[in-house]
C-alpha positions in Angstrom: 75.9 101.7 129.3 73.7 98.1 128.7 75.7 95.0 127.7 74.0 93.7 124.4 74.3 90.2 124.3 75.0 88.9 120.3 71.2 89.2 119.2 71.2 88.2 116.0 72.1 84.7 115.1 72.8 84.3 111.2 69.1 83.8 110.7 68.0 86.8 111.6 66.5 85.4 114.8 66.1 87.0 118.5 68.3 85.1 120.4 67.0 83.3 123.5 70.1 82.3 125.8 71.3 83.3 129.2 70.7 87.3 128.2 67.5 88.4 127.0 67.4 90.1 123.5 67.5 94.1 123.9 64.9 95.8 121.9 64.0 99.0 121.8 60.4 100.4 121.7 59.2 103.1 119.6 56.5 105.8 121.0 54.1 104.2 118.5 54.5 100.7 120.4 54.3 102.2 124.0 51.0 104.1 122.6 49.7 100.7 120.8 50.8 98.5 124.0 48.9 100.3 126.4 46.1 101.6 124.8 45.0 97.7 124.5 45.8 94.6 126.2 45.6 92.5 123.0 48.4 92.6 119.8 51.6 92.2 119.4 52.9 95.6 121.5 51.2 94.6 124.4 53.2 91.5 124.1 56.0 92.7 123.7 56.1 95.3 126.8 54.9 91.8 128.7 57.6 89.8 127.7 60.4 92.8 128.8 58.1 92.6 132.3 58.6 88.9 132.3 61.8 89.5 131.9 61.9 87.2 128.6 63.1 90.7 126.2 64.9 93.6 127.5 62.9 96.7 126.3 64.2 100.0 126.7 62.7 103.5 125.0 63.6 107.0 125.2 62.4 109.8 127.4 61.3 111.6 124.1 58.9 108.2 122.9 57.8 108.4 126.5 57.3 112.0 126.7 55.4 111.6 123.0 52.8 109.3 124.2 51.9 111.2 127.1 51.2 113.6 125.7 49.6 111.8 122.9 47.1 109.9 125.1 46.5 112.7 127.4 44.8 114.4 124.4 42.6 111.3 122.9 43.4 109.0 126.1 43.6 110.1 128.8 42.1 107.5 131.1 44.7 105.3 129.7 47.5 107.5 131.2 48.1 105.6 134.3 48.3 102.2 132.7 50.8 103.3 130.2 52.9 104.9 133.5 52.1 101.0 135.3 53.2 99.1 132.6 56.1 101.7 131.7 57.6 101.7 135.3 57.8 97.4 135.2 58.5 96.8 131.3 61.2 99.7 130.2 64.2 100.6 130.8 65.4 103.9 130.3 67.7 103.9 127.1 71.2 105.7 126.7 70.2 109.2 125.8 72.5 110.1 122.1 74.5 112.8 121.3 73.6 115.6 119.0 76.5 114.3 117.1 75.5 110.7 116.4 71.7 112.2 115.7 73.3 114.6 112.9 75.5 111.5 111.9 72.1 110.1 111.1 70.5 112.2 109.9 73.3 113.5 107.2 73.5 109.6 106.4 69.9 109.7 105.3 69.6 106.6 107.6 65.8 107.6 108.8 63.4 110.2 108.4 65.2 113.2 110.1 62.2 113.1 112.5 62.9 110.0 114.3 66.9 110.0 114.1 66.6 110.4 117.9 65.0 107.1 118.0 67.3 104.8 115.9 70.2 106.7 117.9 68.7 105.8 121.2 68.5 102.4 120.1 72.1 102.3 118.5 73.4 103.9 122.1 71.5 101.5 123.9 73.2 98.6 121.5 69.4 97.2 120.7 69.3 94.6 118.3 66.2 94.9 117.6 63.8 99.2 117.3 60.5 98.0 117.2 58.1 100.4 115.0 55.5 101.0 113.3 57.4 103.3 111.4 59.7 100.7 109.7 59.7 102.5 106.2 61.2 105.8 107.7 64.4 103.9 108.8 67.4 102.8 106.5 69.6 101.6 109.7 71.7 98.9 107.3 72.8 96.2 109.5 73.9 98.0 112.7 70.2 97.1 114.2 67.2 95.3 113.0 64.5 97.4 112.9 61.0 95.6 113.0 56.9 95.9 113.4 56.3 94.6 117.4 54.3 91.7 114.9 57.4 90.6 113.3 59.2 90.6 116.0 56.8 88.3 118.0 56.8 85.8 114.7 60.9 86.1 114.8 61.0 85.0 118.8 58.3 82.4 118.7 60.2 81.1 115.6 63.5 81.1 118.2 61.7 79.8 120.9 60.2 76.4 118.9 63.6 76.0 117.7 65.0 75.5 121.3 62.4 73.2 121.9 63.4 70.5 118.9 
């Protein structure tokens, strides 16, 4: 299991320091990041490849993207596989008990509970997804769209320069 740095300063911005902030990348962000060379999703993957952040994802998310790309954009599969290999660490797989607890707590849409459970088990500070409304994780993890995360990271980095 990865060691999670204190990745959420009081203002909620991602920390930038000795240890890169750990983010969990949901399937929709993986899909967008591999299907288009522009946008925040792709930038998140690039930042992870460069070691600025550490991106994690689960087998479930990778398998979902593989299926969707095969059906919708099969030409993007090689790029997807290369990006995931270079930019994403395997997440800790959640236990069935952890998933059931999230379902019982109404922490997210039941279909998203394995993703949230994997992000929590991996001790990520952020869960990046376009389904922000489906998550009610409280203060255990920050759920954000990739663009909002990149903006918070940019603000944190610009604060270091002053």
